[in-house]
Each structure stands twice: as structure tokens, then as C-alpha cells.
C-alpha positions as CSV (number, residue, x, y, z in Angstrom):
1,X,-9.1,-24.3,81.8
2,X,-6.1,-25.1,84.0
3,X,-4.0,-22.1,84.8
4,X,-1.0,-21.7,82.5
5,X,2.5,-21.9,83.9
6,X,3.8,-18.6,85.3
7,X,6.4,-18.4,82.5
8,X,7.4,-20.4,79.5
9,X,10.6,-21.2,81.4
10,X,8.6,-22.7,84.2
11,X,6.7,-24.8,81.7
12,X,9.9,-26.0,80.1
13,X,11.5,-26.8,83.4
14,X,8.5,-28.9,84.5
15,X,8.7,-30.8,81.2
16,X,12.3,-31.5,81.8
17,X,11.6,-32.7,85.3
18,X,8.8,-35.0,84.1
19,X,11.0,-36.4,81.4
20,X,13.6,-37.4,84.0
21,X,11.0,-38.9,86.2
22,X,9.4,-40.8,83.3
23,X,12.7,-42.2,82.2
24,X,13.6,-43.2,85.7
25,X,10.3,-45.1,85.9
26,X,11.1,-47.0,82.8
27,X,9.0,-45.1,80.3
28,X,10.1,-44.7,76.7
29,X,7.8,-41.9,75.8
30,X,6.5,-38.7,77.5
31,X,3.3,-37.1,76.4
32,X,2.8,-33.5,77.6
33,X,-0.5,-31.6,77.8
34,X,-1.8,-29.2,75.1
35,X,0.3,-26.0,75.1
36,X,2.1,-27.1,78.2
37,X,4.5,-24.2,78.3
38,X,2.2,-21.2,77.5
39,X,-1.3,-22.5,78.4
40,X,-4.0,-23.0,75.8
41,X,-5.9,-19.9,74.7
42,X,-8.7,-19.9,72.2
43,X,-8.4,-16.2,71.3
44,X,-4.8,-15.3,72.0
45,X,-2.6,-18.2,70.9
46,X,1.1,-17.4,71.6
47,X,3.9,-18.8,69.5
48,X,7.2,-19.0,71.5
49,X,10.3,-19.9,69.5
50,X,12.1,-21.4,72.5
51,X,9.7,-24.3,73.1
52,X,10.6,-26.6,70.3
53,X,14.4,-26.3,70.8
54,X,13.9,-27.0,74.5
55,X,12.0,-30.2,73.6
56,X,14.9,-31.3,71.5
57,X,17.3,-30.8,74.4
58,X,14.9,-32.6,76.8
59,X,14.5,-35.6,74.6
60,X,18.2,-36.0,74.0
61,X,19.2,-35.3,77.6
62,X,16.9,-38.0,79.0
63,X,17.0,-40.4,76.1
64,X,13.2,-40.4,75.8
65,X,10.6,-39.8,73.1
66,X,8.8,-36.5,73.9
67,X,5.5,-35.3,72.5
68,X,4.9,-31.6,73.1
69,X,2.5,-29.0,71.9
70,X,3.2,-25.5,70.8
71,X,1.9,-22.8,68.4
72,X,3.5,-22.4,65.0
73,X,3.2,-19.0,63.2
74,X,2.3,-15.6,64.4
75,X,-0.8,-14.8,62.3
76,X,-3.6,-17.3,62.9
77,X,-1.0,-19.9,64.1
78,X,-1.4,-23.6,64.0
79,X,-1.9,-25.6,67.2
80,X,0.8,-28.2,66.8
81,X,2.0,-31.4,68.4
82,X,5.6,-32.5,67.7
83,X,7.1,-35.9,68.3
84,X,10.8,-35.6,69.2
85,X,13.0,-38.8,69.2
86,X,15.7,-39.5,71.8
87,X,18.2,-38.7,69.1
88,X,16.8,-35.2,68.8
89,X,14.9,-35.3,65.5
90,X,11.2,-34.6,64.6
91,X,9.6,-38.0,64.0
92,X,6.1,-36.6,63.3
93,X,4.1,-33.4,63.6
94,X,0.4,-32.7,63.6
95,X,-1.7,-29.6,63.4
96,X,-5.0,-29.7,65.3
97,X,-7.7,-30.5,62.7
98,X,-10.8,-29.6,64.8
99,X,-10.6,-26.2,66.4
100,X,-12.8,-25.3,69.3
101,X,-15.3,-23.0,67.8
102,X,-17.4,-22.4,71.0
103,X,-14.6,-20.3,72.3
104,X,-13.4,-18.9,69.0
105,X,-10.3,-21.0,68.4
106,X,-11.4,-21.4,64.7
107,X,-11.1,-17.6,64.3
108,X,-7.7,-17.3,66.0
109,X,-6.0,-20.3,64.6
110,X,-5.5,-22.1,61.3
111,X,-6.8,-25.7,61.3
112,X,-4.7,-28.7,60.2
113,X,-5.7,-31.0,57.4
114,X,-3.5,-34.1,57.7
115,X,-3.3,-37.0,60.2
116,X,0.0,-38.1,61.6
117,X,1.5,-41.4,62.6
118,X,5.0,-42.6,63.6
119,X,6.7,-45.7,64.9
120,X,8.6,-46.0,68.2
121,X,9.7,-49.0,70.2
122,X,8.0,-51.5,67.9
123,X,4.5,-49.8,68.2
124,X,2.7,-47.5,65.8
125,X,1.4,-44.2,67.3
126,X,-0.9,-41.5,66.0
127,X,-1.6,-37.9,67.1
128,X,-4.7,-35.9,67.9
129,X,-5.3,-32.8,70.1
130,X,-8.0,-32.2,72.7
131,X,-11.3,-31.3,70.8
132,X,-10.4,-33.9,68.1
133,X,-11.6,-36.5,70.6
134,X,-15.2,-35.6,69.7
135,X,-14.7,-36.5,66.0
136,X,-14.6,-40.3,65.6
137,X,-13.8,-40.2,61.9
138,X,-10.1,-39.3,62.7
139,X,-9.8,-42.1,65.1
140,X,-11.4,-44.6,62.7
141,X,-8.9,-43.5,60.1
142,X,-6.1,-44.3,62.6
143,X,-7.6,-47.7,63.3
144,X,-7.7,-48.5,59.6
145,X,-4.0,-47.5,59.5
146,X,-3.2,-50.2,62.1
147,X,-2.3,-47.8,64.8
148,X,-1.6,-49.2,68.3
149,X,-1.9,-46.0,70.3
150,X,-3.3,-42.5,69.8
151,X,-1.6,-39.7,71.8
152,X,-3.9,-36.8,72.8
153,X,-2.4,-33.7,74.4
154,X,-5.3,-31.7,75.8
155,X,-6.5,-28.7,77.9
156,X,-9.9,-30.1,78.7
157,X,-11.9,-28.1,81.2
158,X,-12.5,-29.4,84.7
159,X,-16.3,-29.0,84.4
160,X,-16.3,-31.6,81.6
161,X,-13.8,-34.1,82.9
162,X,-16.5,-36.8,82.9
163,X,-16.9,-36.3,79.2
164,X,-13.1,-36.4,78.7
165,X,-12.9,-39.7,80.5
166,X,-15.8,-41.1,78.5
167,X,-14.4,-40.0,75.1
168,X,-10.9,-41.3,75.8
169,X,-12.3,-44.7,76.7
170,X,-14.8,-44.7,73.8
171,X,-12.2,-43.8,71.1
172,X,-10.0,-46.6,72.5
173,X,-12.8,-49.1,72.4
174,X,-13.9,-48.0,68.9
175,X,-10.4,-48.3,67.5
176,X,-9.4,-51.3,69.6
177,X,-6.1,-49.6,70.5
178,X,-4.7,-47.6,73.3
179,X,-5.5,-43.9,73.8
180,X,-3.3,-41.8,76.0
181,X,-4.6,-38.4,77.1
182,X,-2.4,-35.9,78.8
183,X,-4.6,-33.1,80.2
184,X,-3.6,-29.8,81.6
185,X,-4.6,-29.7,85.2
186,X,-6.2,-33.0,86.0
187,X,-7.7,-36.1,84.4
188,X,-4.7,-37.5,82.4
189,X,-5.5,-41.1,81.7
190,X,-4.7,-44.1,79.4
191,X,-7.4,-46.5,78.1
192,X,-6.7,-49.9,76.6
193,X,-8.3,-51.5,73.5
194,X,-11.2,-52.8,75.6
195,X,-12.0,-49.3,76.7
196,X,-10.9,-49.8,80.3
197,X,-8.4,-47.5,82.0
198,X,-5.0,-49.0,82.4
199,X,-2.7,-46.2,83.6
200,X,-0.8,-46.3,86.9
201,X,-0.6,-43.0,88.7
202,X,2.9,-42.2,90.0
203,X,3.2,-38.7,91.2
204,X,2.5,-36.3,88.3
205,X,2.8,-39.2,85.8
206,X,0.3,-41.8,84.5
207,X,2.3,-44.8,83.3
208,X,1.2,-47.8,81.1
209,X,2.7,-50.3,78.8
210,X,1.4,-50.7,75.2
211,X,0.6,-54.5,75.1
212,X,0.5,-55.4,71.4
213,X,-0.8,-58.9,72.2
214,X,-3.8,-57.4,73.9
215,X,-4.6,-55.3,70.8
216,X,-4.3,-58.3,68.5
217,X,-6.5,-60.5,70.8
218,X,-9.1,-57.8,70.9
219,X,-9.2,-57.4,67.2
220,X,-9.4,-61.1,66.6
221,X,-12.3,-61.5,69.1
222,X,-14.2,-58.5,67.8
223,X,-13.1,-57.7,64.2
224,X,-14.7,-54.3,64.1
225,X,-12.6,-52.9,61.3
226,X,-13.2,-55.9,59.1
227,X,-17.0,-55.7,59.7
228,X,-17.2,-52.1,58.7
229,X,-19.1,-51.3,55.4
230,X,-17.5,-48.1,54.2
231,X,-19.1,-48.3,50.7
232,X,-22.5,-47.8,52.4
233,X,-21.2,-44.9,54.4
234,X,-20.0,-43.2,51.2
235,X,-23.4,-43.9,49.5
236,X,-25.2,-42.4,52.4
237,X,-23.1,-39.3,52.4
238,X,-23.6,-38.9,48.7
239,X,-27.4,-39.2,48.9
240,X,-28.2,-37.4,52.1
241,X,-27.4,-34.0,53.4
242,X,-25.1,-34.1,56.4
């Protein structure tokens, strides 16, 4: 995993700097990596009460939507992503549903159970966190909800960055929407509804515009959601052991 910031203050200062740069570049929303201020830990998750208030201040100061990740609770905390509006309110929150059992995150944290969507700038967004990328059912649900972009803060390891890139693109292609992944360290990227990468790298930022007409055109040309047969999937589940 990427090394965590030296201190929480360092992580928050970097978030503020990126928010200013993103706004100056014309961005309306900033997505930060998973546990950007403390670093992700499977076995020693660390709740810090200063992170969320700092995100409020950052969003209001720079007039930008901010999506940041932090832990909530002190005994088996939840790995959370919060969406803060430019007015300084929580527009959505999401607790990581799929915990990374190979490193023991499922024993140290409490899993979430609920998807999350919100609207900003005329587009509908949804939230997922890191390991969630490996579970297409969540992303299919978001496609059925008419989501335009799924935001994925992550701390994906460098040794599996090729899989990260593949999964971001695959989930975007499956759902025929955008998927933006902010990864701690390296590999942050944005994929469009055709599965192709669309982000422009500018310093520490990856920038892209959510083109709603491109989403609509893709869904008309290839109506994947309409052609699904969920009644069969339910029947298979009820008659076969998964």
C-alpha cells in the first residue's frame, strides 16, 4: 500500500491544496483516496475526529464538492466515504460493503449494508470503496438506479495496479456510466461509459467531464440494462447453491 501521510494534519493540508487546484482547473468535485488522511490499515483502522470537520471547511472554502474517506467509530469502525457539498452539508455517506478479508479488514471493521447515491451539477453519482470494485452486483444496482458516475476512493496496492485499471474500466463498461477511481499512491483514473480512460492528468489531479449525452448514446446503442433478465438470475439463485 502507499505510505500514509506523516500526520493527519499533513493529509488534510494536501486535501486542501488539491481542492484549491481542482477548483482553479474548473472542477466541481474532488474525490480523495481511501483514508487519505490516516492511510488505510486492514488491522488497525484509526478514527480521527478532526477529518470530517476539516472536509467541511475545505468544501466551503473552495466552493467545491469533496468526497473524502475516514473511519467512523472506535470499536470495529466503519470505513466511510462522505460527500460534502460546497455549502458544507453531508449530501451522502457510504460504509464500505465488501471488506478485504485477505488482510483481515473484515475482522477489524464493521461492513456497510446500504448503497449510496446523490445528485450534483445535474448528474447522479454513487459511492463505492476500493475492494467493492471486485463485486459487480453493487455496480449493476447503481446502473439500474440510473447513475451517471460511480466514485471509488481506494488504497489499491501497486503490485495489482493492472487489475485496478481493468476493474475500473470493466465496471464503467458494464454500467455504461463513468467510474472515477482515486487511488492512494498511483493509478488514479477515470473511465467513460465505453470503458475507455478519459481523464486528463494535471499535476496530482486527474480531470474529466461527465458527458451525459455520451452516456445516453451508449445506452441507446447497447441497451444492456433493458436486455438483462433478472427473473432468471433470481431463479438460478434459488435453485443452485452459490
